[in-house]
N, C-alpha and C positions, 0 to 999 in steps of 0.2 A: 110341232113347232121346231123350226131349225134356227140355229143361232150361230153367227160367225161373220167375220169380215176380215179385212186386212190383206187376205191372200189373193187379191186380184181376180181369182177365177170366177166368182159370182158377179163381178162388176162388168157391165157392158154399158159404156157411156153413150147416151143419146145426145149428141152434140148439136142436134137441130133444135128448133124452138119447141117448147113443151106443147102438146096437143091441148086444144080447148076441151073443157069438161061439160057434160050435160047435166051433172048432178047439182041440185041446189038444196041448201039447208036454210030455212027461215032467216033469222036475223044474223047479221054479220057484226063483228066488233065495231064499236062506235069510233075507235081511233086505232091506228097502227101505232104500236109502242116503239118510239124512237129514242135512243139515248145519244147516239152520234149520227147526225144526218149524213147521208151518203153524198159523195161527190157526184157531179152530173154524169160522169162516165158509167155509173151503176144504174142510171134511171131506167133504162130499158128492161133490165132483168128485175129490178125492183117492181116495176109496173106489172110485169108478167107474173111474178110470185103473188102480188096482191090480187090479181085476177083469178089465179088458181084457188087462192084461199076463199075469196068472195063467192066463187062458184060452188064451194064445198068440196072440191077435189082433195084438198089438203086441210086437215084440221088446224095445224099451225106449223110455222117454220121460224126458227131463230137463227140469225146470222151475225157474225162478227168478223171484221177484217182488220189486220194491223200491218203496217209497213214501216220498217226501220224504227221499230219501237213506238210507233204512234198509232193510236186507234183511228182508222179512217172511215169505218162504217160499223154501226152496231144497232140492230133493229130486230123486232119480232113482229110477226104477222099472224093473225087468226086467234083461235081459241086454245088456251091450255086445257080448258074443260068446256066442251061445246054445250053440254046439257045445262050446266050451271052458269053459262055465259061469263066465264072468267077469261079475260083476254090474256094471251101470252105476252111476256115482256122479256127483255134480255136477261133478267134475273130468274125467269122460270126454270125450275129444275126438271131435267129429263133423265130417264134411264139412258146410259151411254153405251151399254153393251160392251163389245170387245175393245172399244177405245180404252177400257179399264186396263188392258194389258200394258200399255205404255206407262201408265201410272204405277202399276205393280213393278215394272222394270225400273222405273225411277227410284222406287223404294229400295230395290236390290242394290242399285248403284250407290245410293247413300250409304248402305252398309259396307260396300266395297271401299268407298272413299274413307270411311271411318276405321277400316281394317278389321271389321267384325266378320266378314266372309271374303273368300277369294273366288274369282270366277271359275277357277279350275277345282274348287272344292267339290266333293261328291255331295249331292243334296241329302243323302242318307245321314250325313253327319249331324243334320239339324232336325231330323224327323223322328218321331217316336216309332218304335217297332210296330210293323203292320200297316204303316201309312202308305207304303209303296211296295208292290209285289213285282219283282224282277224275274221275268220268265226267259228273257233272251239277253245274253251279254253279262258283263260283270256289274255288280251294284256300284262299285267305285267309278265306273265309266259314265254313270248318269251324273254329269257335272252341272253346276249352275249355268255355266256358259252354254252347254249343249241344250239345256232346257229352255234358256232364253231364246236361243235360235230355233226352237221347236224341233231339235234333233236328238231329243232324249229317248225316242222310241215310245212316247206316251201318246195314246190315241185320244181323240176328241170325246167330250161328254158334258153333261150338265144335269142339274135338277132345278126346277122352278117351283116356287111356293106362292100360292095366292091366299091372302087373308091369314097368313101364318107368320108370327114373329119369332118362332123358335125352330128354325130349320136345322137340318143336320149340320154339326160342326165340321170344320174342314178335315180333321183327322178321321172322323167317322165316315165322311163322304169319300175320302181317298181310299179308305179300307175296302170299299166296294168298287170304286171306279179308277183308282190309281194303279195302272199296270204298265209294265214295260214289255212290249211285244215284238220289237225289232231291236237288233244290236244298237246301242247308243252311238250316235254319230253317223249312222248309215242312211237314214231316211228322214226327210222333212215331213212332219205330220202337223197340220194346223190343229191346235188343241187348246180348249179351255182348261183341260185337266193339267196340262203342263204348267200353266200359270196358277192353277190351284196348288200345285207342288211348291211353286215359288212363294205363294201366300203362306204356306206352312213353313217354309224356310225362314221367312221374315219373322214369323211368330216364334220359331224355335231359336233363332239367333239372338233375338232381342228379349225373349221371355216377356213379350207384350202381346196384347190382342192386336191382330192385323189391322182391323178397322181403326183402332185408336192410334196405331203407329202412322198409318197413312194420313189420317186427319190432323195429327199433331206435327208430323215431320215433313209432310208434303203440302197438304192443303193450307194449313195454318201459315207457314212462312211465305207461301206464294200468294196469300190474300184471297184464296178461293173459298170465300166465306159461306157460299151456298152448297158446296160440294160435300158429298157423304160417300164413305166407302161401304156401301150396302144400304139396304132399306132401314130407316129409323122411324119410330112412331111420328116424329114431327113432320115427316114428309107426306104422310097420308092427308089427302085433301089439299096439298100444296104442290106436289110434283104433278107434272102434266099427265092428264089421263091418256090412256093408250087406245088406239083404234086400229082395227084390222083393215086388210085390203078392200073389204066390202064396205068400209066406212062405219061399221058397227063398233060400238064401244066394247072393249074387251072386259071380261067379267070381274076381274079382281081390282079393287081399289088399292090394295097392298100387293106389291110384287117383289119377291125376294129371289135372287138368282144365286146359285151355288155352282162353281166356286166364285166368290166375290172377286178375287184377283184376276179371274178370266173374263168376266163380263157382268159383274154385279154392281157397279158403281153408278152414282148419280151426280150430275153437274149442270150448271147453267152455261149458256154460250158466253156470258160475261166472264165466268171463271175460266172457261176453256181458252179464251183468247189470252188471258193472263198467263195461263200455263204455257201457251205457245210462245209468248214473248220471252219467258224464262228460257225455254228450249232454244230460242233464236239468239240468246245472249244479249237481249235488250230488256232487262227486267222492267216491269211496270212500276210506277211510283209506289213506294211502300213495300215492295217485295224484298224478301231476303233469299237470294239464290241458294239453293240447297245442294248444288253440285258445281264443281269446278268446270271451266271450259274444256279441260282435257277429258273429263269423264262424259261431258255432253257429246263431244266429238266421237268418243268411243260408242256411246249409245246409238248415235245416228249413222255411223259409217263402218263400224267394225263387224264385218260379216264373219261367219264361221270360216276359219282359216283353211279347213279341209273342203269347203264347198262355197267358194267365193261367188258362184253364180246364183246362190240362193237369194230369196227375197228379203229374209229377215236380217236386220242388224240386231240391236238389243232393245226389244220391245216395239220397234218401229219397222214398218216396211220401208226399205231404202232402195231407191232406183236411180241409176244414172241414165239420163235421157240422151238421145243421139247428139244433142247440141253440147253435151257435157254438163248441163245444169242438173242439179240434184233435187230429187223429190222425196219427201218423207211423208208417210201415210200412217195414221192410226184411226181406225173407224170401227163401227159396230152396227149390227143388225139383229134385233131381237123382236119378239112379238109385240107390235105396237109402237116401235121406236126405231129410229135410224140416226146414226151420228157420223160425222166426218171432221177430222182435223187434218188439213193438208198444209205442209210447210215447203217453201222454196228457200233454203238457207242462203244460197248465193245472192238472192234478191231481197233477203230479209222480209219475206212476205208470209203471212199466215192467214188462212181462211178456216173458220169454224162454222159448221151448220148442224142444227138439231131439228128433228121432226118427231111428231108423235103419231105416226102411221106406219103400219108394216110395209117395209120395202127393203130390198137388198141393195138399192143403189141410188135412191132419190137424193139423199144428202151428199153422196159422192159426186153425182152428176152436177149438182148445184155448186158445190165447192170448186170443182174443176172449171166450170164455166165462169165463175166469179174470178178465179185466179187468172184465167185467160184474158179477162178484160184488162187486168193490170199488167200481166206478162204475156203479151201477144204471141201466139203460136204455141203456148203451153198445152192447150187442149189437143191440138193435132199431134204433138209429140206423145202425149199420154195415150191417145188412141193407138198410135203405132207401137208403143211399148207394150200395151196390153195385148195387142194382136200378136206380137212376137212371143210374148210370154205364154199365151194360150196355145199358139201353134206348137211351141216347143214341148208343151206338156199335154197336148190333146190326147184323150183316150182313144185307143184303137180297138177294133173288134177283136174278141178273144179267139186266137188261132193256136190251139195247144200244140206244143212240140210232142214228139213221140214219147219223150221221157215223162210227160205229165199225164198222158192218157192211161187210164186204168182205174183200179179200185183203191180207195184210201180209207183208213180207219184211224180214229183218234178220239179227242174229247174237247169240249168247251170247258174252260176252267175259270173259276172266280171264287176268291175267298175260301179256298180249300175244297170247294164243291166241283164235281166233274159230271158233265153230261155227255154220254157216248154220242159220237158223230160218225156217220158213214157218208162218203162222197164218191160219186162216179163221174169220171171225166171221159167224154167220148171224142173221137177223132174229128167230128164235125163241129166241135165247140160247145155242144150241149153239156151242161153240168147239173147234177142232181145232188140233193142232200137229204139225209134222214137223221133226225134228232131222236135219240133214245129209241122208243118203240113206236114213234109216230110214222105216218105214211111218208114214202119218198116223194119229194116235190122238186120241181125244176127251179133252178136259180135263174132269175131274169137279168136282163141288162148286163150281160157278161162283157167286160172290157178289160184291157190291159193299159196301164199307165206307168211308164218307167218299169220298175221291177215288180209292180203290184198287179195282181189279178183281182178284179172287183166284180161284185154282183149283188143282187138283193133277192129276198124271198120273205114269205110270211111263215112264222112258226111260233112255238111256245116252249117255255122252259118250265116243266112241271114243278108245281109247288112253290114257284117264285112269287113273292107278293105282288110284283108289278107285271111280270112277264109270263105268268101262268096261263094267260089266254093268248090267242093269236095276235101277233103284233109284227111291225116292220123290223126286219133284220137285214143288216148290210154287212157283207163279208169282204175282207181285204186280206190277201194272202201273198206270201213269197214262196217260190219254188226253189228248193236247195237240197240237192243230193239225197233224193228219196224222201224228202219231207215237204209238206205244205204247212206253213205256219203263219200266224198273224193274229187277226182279231175279227170277231163278229160283234157289231154294235146293235143293241136292242133299244128301240124307241117306243115309248108308250105314254098315253095320257094317264094320269093318276088322280086320286081324289083331291090332291092338293095342288096339282099343276101338270108338269110333264117331267119325264126323265129319259136320259140317254146314257146307257152304260155299256162300256166295251168289255167283252169277255175274250181272254186269250184262247186261241185254238191251235192245236198241233195235230197233224195227220201224218201217218206213215203209209207209204205205198205198199200194197199187198202183192206179194210175188206169186 
């Protein structure tokens, strides 16, 4: 299972009409659930979504659109639970994946506004000993600001739990998965674990449970009555069931994601559009805005001052399109669910889309197409922006310089444990690896992207509870003055779900 979104790279918008589906599933919902009827301008896409749902291609989709503080469309299509024939409504709760990150960032900014934390405070000031292991750079350089911008040097990771209500706590989780592998500030790494660190910062700064803080200080004041910061027993049988790309229902009725602050929250489309209205400075009736306009602007537009060309502002992807209009993105893609909240602040427009099927871009595509109906030309500009972004960051074939060719020795490190590693780099770009006393294997899909050297292989980490058998391993390295260093991420299915854990790696060139 892969999880992530926001960072544009997996998003390829199909701006043509959706293809027709051949799959059919028995009965369809008796009625489409409508709270706010759409204007006639949405009729074509509304019909199209209805047809996709009725054909069985999509289990359900929930949509909400606001403009200038007014709801102009709110509707749900299809089944929240196909097998039990429970229709989706705008109040149906879905897992929202990485859209959680902007909510976690909102929580951090509440603490900034209250003077409880500063953006340039080191995260370590709020974490218990052992929650974050710093292998590269200084611990004090891992600041809240850098982690918000995903420049803390903290790689991606996660753990999922099915039918378990007692997952690892955030500090226990970070003790295994929270590592700093590149000098803070030097590299943008899209990362659930970075926002897990921010989750722990909120808990440490407030001496409160993170879930309770988010629900009482963000969801409550904003009137997000159905939203939850993590799985709670009351959501079982209420939250939308999840379906894979093959339309099969995924096995767990209960689904807990760690870190919650990275991708573990739940919300309805009705709640998300209220959240969007607050962020657009047009609070919905009954809302109590939790941030000043000044701090909202900072969240939306304040890029890393050392890397103004980066995607991330504070919890939001922030893009200035060629026309000068600004586009804010927070989205998520996890097993069996896809979410997108897109804002056009200059036009005071928000579009929220939720689905309960595995997809990296279905909600994104739909949201952009709906926004384009209101703001003509938006979709074309988005396509151009994504194309330029991907071209600038496109991986290239690995062509090693003479200084990289040779033999390298070192270790994988995690929680005090070390696994010996040997690598060989050949002049033709072939790279091999040997872990401990295992056989030497070739690293596949070797690429370079910016400063990074990347590849993948299958290996095992002896005696590890999850990675002691062959599993997928992805390596990301920097080359610097006789060293190769970075991380190897291990991914495996477990008895409770799935896990992805980064291990720091350092290799020294052999003379």
